N, CA, C and O of each residue as an XYZ file, in Angstrom:
348
protein
N     100.143     61.704     16.972
C     100.398     61.931     18.386
C     100.663     60.578     19.107
O      99.959     59.594     18.877
N     101.634     60.559     19.931
C     102.004     59.371     20.678
C     101.340     59.500     22.007
O     101.272     60.591     22.571
N     100.828     58.355     22.540
C     100.145     58.324     23.794
C     100.625     57.270     24.687
O     100.875     56.168     24.198
N     100.783     57.473     25.929
C     101.046     56.427     26.936
C      99.938     56.494     27.954
O      99.403     57.573     28.211
N      99.573     55.351     28.550
C      98.451     55.295     29.439
C      98.770     54.463     30.670
O      99.548     53.513     30.589
N      98.204     54.792     31.762
C      98.301     54.041     33.045
C      96.951     54.127     33.727
O      96.377     55.215     33.778
N      96.414     53.041     34.252
C      95.180     53.039     35.013
C      95.533     52.936     36.459
O      96.400     52.153     36.849
N      94.839     53.753     37.285
C      94.949     53.674     38.777
C      93.559     53.615     39.335
O      92.700     54.421     38.978
N      93.336     52.674     40.201
C      91.966     52.497     40.712
C      91.958     52.815     42.160
O      92.777     52.308     42.926
N      91.011     53.675     42.560
C      90.809     54.005     43.972
C      89.308     53.569     44.157
O      88.408     54.186     43.589
N      89.084     52.565     44.910
C      87.737     51.968     44.981
C      87.151     52.194     46.296
O      87.824     52.031     47.313
N      85.869     52.579     46.329
C      85.085     52.814     47.559
C      84.134     51.708     47.632
O      83.461     51.391     46.651
N      84.043     51.060     48.849
C      83.026     50.077     49.106
C      82.138     50.632     50.256
O      82.596     50.876     51.372
N      80.889     50.807     49.921
C      79.987     51.437     50.814
C      79.227     50.355     51.681
O      78.796     49.340     51.135
N      79.077     50.561     52.934
C      78.361     49.641     53.808
C      77.633     50.496     54.863
O      78.036     51.601     55.228
N      76.524     49.884     55.320
C      75.773     50.462     56.461
C      75.657     49.318     57.493
O      75.362     48.165     57.176
N      75.911     49.731     58.751
C      75.674     48.671     59.839
C      74.549     49.099     60.728
O      74.453     50.264     61.113
N      73.689     48.153     61.058
C      72.488     48.424     61.826
C      72.451     47.538     63.051
O      73.092     46.487     63.084
N      71.694     47.962     64.072
C      71.601     47.163     65.262
C      70.912     45.832     65.013
O      70.201     45.651     64.025
N      71.143     44.899     65.945
C      70.636     43.608     65.834
C      69.124     43.457     65.541
O      68.681     42.561     64.823
N      68.368     44.391     66.144
C      66.899     44.273     66.016
C      66.381     44.926     64.677
O      65.172     45.008     64.460
N      67.264     45.359     63.844
C      66.854     45.948     62.518
C      66.303     44.810     61.638
O      66.895     43.738     61.511
N      65.153     45.103     61.048
C      64.422     44.107     60.203
C      64.891     44.141     58.719
O      64.620     43.195     57.980
N      65.557     45.168     58.298
C      65.963     45.248     56.926
C      65.113     46.189     56.037
O      63.884     46.124     56.073
N      65.734     47.020     55.279
C      65.133     47.954     54.363
C      64.153     48.909     54.978
O      63.354     49.533     54.280
N      64.212     49.030     56.332
C      63.299     49.999     56.991
C      63.659     51.437     56.658
O      62.788     52.300     56.552
N      64.924     51.677     56.497
C      65.405     53.082     56.267
C      65.284     53.457     54.750
O      65.539     54.598     54.364
N      64.887     52.458     53.908
C      64.803     52.775     52.441
C      66.110     53.250     51.845
O      66.150     54.087     50.943
N      67.205     52.667     52.398
C      68.566     52.994     51.934
C      68.886     54.489     52.051
O      69.571     55.059     51.202
N      68.393     55.089     53.085
C      68.744     56.574     53.272
C      70.266     56.861     53.358
O      70.770     57.919     52.981
N      70.940     55.832     53.883
C      72.416     56.027     53.974
C      73.032     56.084     52.530
O      73.993     56.820     52.306
N      72.504     55.346     51.609
C      72.956     55.437     50.188
C      72.576     56.698     49.509
O      73.342     57.245     48.715
N      71.338     57.197     49.823
C      70.929     58.506     49.307
C      71.765     59.576     49.803
O      72.054     60.510     49.056
N      72.202     59.522     51.064
C      73.101     60.491     51.587
C      74.472     60.496     50.875
O      75.052     61.559     50.655
N      74.980     59.317     50.522
C      76.218     59.162     49.848
C      76.038     59.860     48.438
O      76.869     60.677     48.039
N      74.958     59.521     47.721
C      74.807     60.091     46.389
C      74.544     61.569     46.336
O      75.007     62.244     45.417
N      73.795     62.106     47.317
C      73.393     63.491     47.339
C      74.370     64.406     47.997
O      74.421     65.590     47.661
N      75.161     63.904     48.935
C      75.990     64.791     49.736
C      77.489     64.456     49.766
O      78.341     65.304     49.499
N      77.787     63.166     50.105
C      79.178     62.781     50.284
C      79.893     62.708     48.965
O      80.959     63.305     48.811
N      79.316     61.962     47.962
C      80.030     61.803     46.615
C      80.168     63.135     45.913
O      81.253     63.368     45.381
N      79.231     64.016     45.846
C      79.552     65.243     45.094
C      80.565     66.087     45.841
O      81.355     66.761     45.180
N      80.606     66.105     47.132
C      81.624     66.809     47.879
C      83.018     66.233     47.673
O      84.013     66.948     47.553
N      83.038     64.951     47.639
C      84.270     64.210     47.387
C      84.844     64.522     46.011
O      86.025     64.836     45.866
N      83.966     64.427     44.989
C      84.398     64.786     43.631
C      84.864     66.120     43.420
O      85.832     66.352     42.696
N      84.158     67.094     44.076
C      84.554     68.474     43.939
C      85.954     68.638     44.557
O      86.782     69.330     43.964
N      86.245     68.058     45.673
C      87.562     68.109     46.347
C      88.630     67.482     45.446
O      89.717     68.043     45.302
N      88.337     66.326     44.836
C      89.322     65.638     43.959
C      89.624     66.540     42.857
O      90.799     66.846     42.649
N      88.650     67.014     42.104
C      88.826     67.895     40.956
C      89.663     69.143     41.271
O      90.556     69.530     40.516
N      89.337     69.755     42.417
C      90.022     70.964     42.855
C      91.476     70.673     43.100
O      92.362     71.445     42.733
N      91.694     69.579     43.707
C      93.167     69.186     43.980
C      93.944     68.902     42.677
O      95.070     69.360     42.479
N      93.307     68.152     41.834
C      94.019     67.812     40.594
C      94.256     69.031     39.611
O      95.239     69.075     38.870
N      93.354     69.949     39.653
C      93.498     71.147     38.826
C      94.568     72.090     39.272
O      94.896     73.042     38.565
N      95.135     71.837     40.462
C      96.263     72.713     40.966
C      97.566     72.376     40.304
O      98.536     73.105     40.516
N      97.671     71.291     39.491
C      98.912     70.927     38.964
C      99.022     71.319     37.510
O      98.314     70.819     36.635
N      99.946     72.240     37.294
C     100.200     72.777     35.900
C     100.490     71.670     34.909
O     101.176     70.697     35.221
N      99.960     71.832     33.719
C     100.268     70.871     32.604
C      99.301     69.670     32.577
O      99.304     68.896     31.619
N      98.468     69.514     33.636
C      97.473     68.457     33.657
C      96.095     69.028     33.505
O      95.762     70.080     34.051
N      95.271     68.282     32.720
C      93.904     68.625     32.644
C      93.090     67.370     33.181
O      93.562     66.233     33.143
N      91.876     67.656     33.666
C      91.094     66.640     34.265
C      89.725     66.709     33.769
O      89.248     67.824     33.555
N      89.018     65.635     33.553
C      87.657     65.564     33.142
C      87.000     64.197     33.442
O      87.687     63.187     33.595
N      85.713     64.191     33.519
C      85.026     62.830     33.697
C      84.995     62.186     32.305
O      84.749     62.808     31.272
N      85.274     60.855     32.385
C      85.137     60.066     31.106
C      84.117     59.035     31.365
O      84.218     58.251     32.309
N      83.070     59.031     30.477
C      81.986     58.139     30.592
C      82.271     56.777     29.823
O      82.539     56.773     28.621
N      82.202     55.720     30.525
C      82.420     54.418     29.891
C      81.161     53.563     29.703
O      81.195     52.353     29.477
N      80.015     54.318     29.820
C      78.733     53.624     29.639
C      78.097     53.102     30.897
O      76.974     52.596     30.878
N      78.811     53.223     31.986
C      78.205     52.715     33.350
C      77.450     53.857     33.980
O      77.716     55.027     33.707
N      76.479     53.492     34.850
C      75.737     54.528     35.571
C      76.655     55.185     36.603
O      77.504     54.554     37.233
N      76.427     56.502     36.735
C      77.274     57.268     37.664
C      77.053     56.863     39.139
O      77.835     57.260     40.003
N      76.054     56.118     39.419
C      75.824     55.502     40.701
C      76.767     54.355     40.929
O      76.953     53.950     42.076
N      77.352     53.825     39.932
C      78.242     52.582     40.046
C      79.645     53.006     39.735
O      80.540     52.426     40.350
N      79.960     53.921     38.881
C      81.323     54.220     38.481
C      81.449     55.637     37.926
O      80.586     56.122     37.195
N      82.552     56.280     38.298
C      82.871     57.576     37.743
C      84.348     57.414     37.415
O      85.158     57.136     38.299
N      84.706     57.590     36.120
C      86.058     57.610     35.727
C      86.525     59.002     35.594
O      85.864     59.804     34.935
N      87.655     59.348     36.193
C      88.289     60.629     36.060
C      89.526     60.457     35.150
O      90.443     59.691     35.444
N      89.501     61.211     34.027
C      90.633     61.173     33.095
C      91.578     62.305     33.489
O      91.144     63.454     33.573
N      92.836     62.022     33.730
C      93.876     63.075     33.952
C      94.851     62.976     32.853
O      95.463     61.930     32.635
N      95.008     64.068     32.145
C      95.838     64.042     30.946
C      97.022     65.094     31.143
O      96.799     66.263     31.458
N      98.153     64.637     30.955
C      99.441     65.445     31.012
C      99.834     65.818     29.601
O     100.054     64.928     28.780
N      99.928     67.040     29.299
C     100.424     67.421     28.016
C     101.965     67.768     28.164
O     102.368     68.666     28.903
N     102.754     66.993     27.413
C     104.145     67.118     27.376
C     104.568     67.880     26.141
O     104.406     67.468     24.992
N     105.143     69.071     26.493
C     105.494     70.057     25.377
C     106.874     69.846     24.844
O     107.084     70.002     23.642
N     107.828     69.500     25.669
C     109.273     69.464     25.269
C     109.850     68.068     25.082
O     111.040     67.843     25.304
N     109.029     67.168     24.686
C     109.499     65.775     24.505
C     110.438     65.687     23.264
O     110.231     66.338     22.240
N     111.464     64.851     23.428
C     112.354     64.702     22.264
C     111.836     63.702     21.322
O     111.345     62.636     21.693
N     111.963     64.093     20.004
C     111.416     63.231     18.927
C     112.451     62.142     18.684
O     113.651     62.325     18.887
N     111.920     60.976     18.232
C     112.782     59.874     17.797
C     113.442     60.294     16.491
O     112.844     60.998     15.677
N     114.690     59.852     16.301
C     115.433     60.151     15.062
C     115.110     59.163     14.025
O     115.632     59.242     12.913
């Protein structure tokens, strides 16, 4: 089987901004807990639903050994049925 590959990176940088009088770590990173528990799962569900709408493509999570809190790789595979063979 012949395979071609291309990597595309969509990077999210998370930040929280606090008022001047904030002392630090008082919120116990609740903003990050919200990202992990609510925002990220909803985002991934939307991404997968969108990608699955395209015929001939399959999509799955690929684990590269990093924690899912740091990285999630989505593998998108196109199956080409009618490719011409080299002579």
